C-alpha positions, 0 to 999 in steps of 0.5 A: 484391359493392359495391367502394368506390374511393378516390383515392390521395393525392398524394405530398407534393413536396419542400418538404413532405417538408422540412417534415415532417423539420424537424418532427421535428428541432430548429431547431439541426439544421435550421441544420446541414443548411442551413450544410452544404448551402451556403458561406454562408446568410443570413437577410433580413427584409422590409426586405432587411436581413441579420439573420443568416449562416452562413459557411463555412470558405472564406469566414471571410476575407471579413468576412461578419459586417460584413454584418450589419445592412446592407441586401443590395443595398448590399454587392453591385457596381453590376451585380449589384442588379437580380439582388438585387431579383429574388431578394427579390421572387421568393422564395416559400414554395412554392419556391426561385428560380433561381440567379443569380451575385452579386458582392460587393466584397472587401478582397482587390481582387478581386470575391467571386462568389457563386451565390444562391438564396432561399426565404421561409419563410412569407407575410411571414415572413423570406427563406432565401438559400442561396449557393454559392462560385464563386471556383473556378469564376471563377478557371477562367474567368480562366485560361481567358480569359488562355489564349485571349488568349495563343492570340490574341497567338500567332495574331497573331504567327504570322500576322505571321511568315507574311506576312513569309515569304510577301513574302520568298518571293515577291519574292526574286530566287533561285529557290526550291522548297518540296518534300515530302521523303517524296514530292518534290512541289512544295509551293511555287514562288516566282515566280523559280523559275517563271520559271526552269523556264519554267512558271507557278507553279500548274503547278508546284505538286504535281509530283514535283520531278525531273520538272521536270528534264531526263531526264539529271539524274534520276539525280543528283537521285534520289542527292541526295533519298536522301542527304537522307533518309538523313543529313539532308544532301546535296551540291550537284549539276548539273541540266539544264533541259528544252528546252534552257534550260540548266543550274543547280547544285541545293542542298537543306536539310532542315527540319521542320514540320507534323508532316513533313519539307520540303526547301527547293530552291535553284536557281542558274542561273549557277554561275560567278558563285557560285563567283567568290565574294562581292566578286569582282565580274563584269568585264562589271557593272564595265564596264557601271557605268563606261559613259559612256552610260546602260544599263538591264536590264529584265524582260520587264514592263519593270521595271527590274533594273540601271541604270548610273550614266549613266542615274541621271544622266540621270534626275536620281536618286541610287542603283539602288535608286530605280529598281529594280523600276519600269518604264522608261516612267516615264522614257522617251518624249515620251508614253506612245505613244512608249515603247509603240511603242519596246516593240512594235518591241522585241518584234517584231524583237528589237532597236531602233537609233537610236530617237530620244526623250527621257528625262524626269528626276525633276525636270523636265530633258528630254534627247534621247536615241537608244536601242539595244535588244535582247530576250534570251530564256531561263530569265529573258528581259530586255531591254537598253537602251543609251541615248546622249545626242544634241545637237541636229543643225545642218544647213546654212542658218538659220531666221529668228531663228537657228534651223536651217533643215532640208534634208529632210523627214525633218529637218522632221518632227523639229521637230513638237513642238519648235516650234508648227505656225504657226512650222513652216509659215512657216520651211518656206515660207521653206525653200521660197522658198530652194530654189526661188531656188537652182534657178532660178539653177542653171538659168539658170547664174546669170542673175538676170534670167531667174531672176526671170522664171522665179519670177514675181518682179522683179529687185528682189524676187529680190534681196531674197529672195537677201540674206535667204536669204543665196543667191549673191554680191551683192557684183557690180554689180546688174543694171539692169530 
């Protein structure tokens, strides 16, 4: 038996099938199919001119009939012209082109977005362009963009608020803890709280807040947090700091954020001051402010916490706000090493008395001063400085030129930096000559001839030096050689 194999015919493609269907339908039916499958269809000749158009109901207000007789490339926006050229160039009878979005100027002022694909009816024949209205998609895109921009603005605003909060939290002089109200773990602690508790801020975070206090205060703090969770409010309690660092007054406030409840805990180290109320200035503060001598309190890093009016006058500034937070080194000492010596002595010995130095004013003034200082340990270590102006010492005798003659080595060394070395050596030599003449006259019981011989001088030379230095009584008769 002979079997003959014949190839199976290749199934027609979708366009061929469409041609077969179109062959059984009339031209009017094909037009209805095209209109139903697109929101807008255009028939364009070989010159790119629109010859016919089928418009959906949603596009009737866009004056599309006015496009007839015009080149398609002339009725689109500038950035869409290359797309129109590509749609006309790529149109083939074999298949439809890929879809491209083209924007048309619209009488409403908002561009009309249409997504087009094209197909050529036959070689050299007209081009059929099918379009889909993209206004709904464009509106969604605009809303999405507006939402993203609104989110960005909100994010920037929140970031700005967070920056201000963190800045205030860090520079606040009041000790503050942020605590998780559920498990009492410390979320954040500002530097003032860390100093008061005597621990670095990183070691405070994550701890059970009750463990930061002495065990004798555990029951009071637990009761405070229980009342806070139950009613949202809790009264103020007194709690002892560990290692004998004193007592503080603890108050808590509940707030909600990030899906949970947190507590803001304020620690006040000096309840007596708080109870006095605003406007009732502590007597100590009033006394310090009225002192005629300069008084400054700094922290352990030498940053000024408070200063009285006398100190402000010394440094030629008007208000305490101009110096608060700045280091005392900026005004104290002739050189940086002098201030460092003062602070080093203060750290080593706890106090300094009668430290001679100078205060440099903001406008170039220099004042000789004596400093007495003390270092105070505690929850907030600080240093206090009493600064007294000193008049120039007036020792006995005079240098040449009217300056005072020092009577000791200490007085001479105090002149270093105030007069030149050449002047100091010359005038120190004069001092030694005077002291030698006085000693010789004392030894010889005022026998000037013997004194001159002892000093290796002629009597006339001795008398000249005695007149120069004002030594002895030269009103009597002068001894002959």
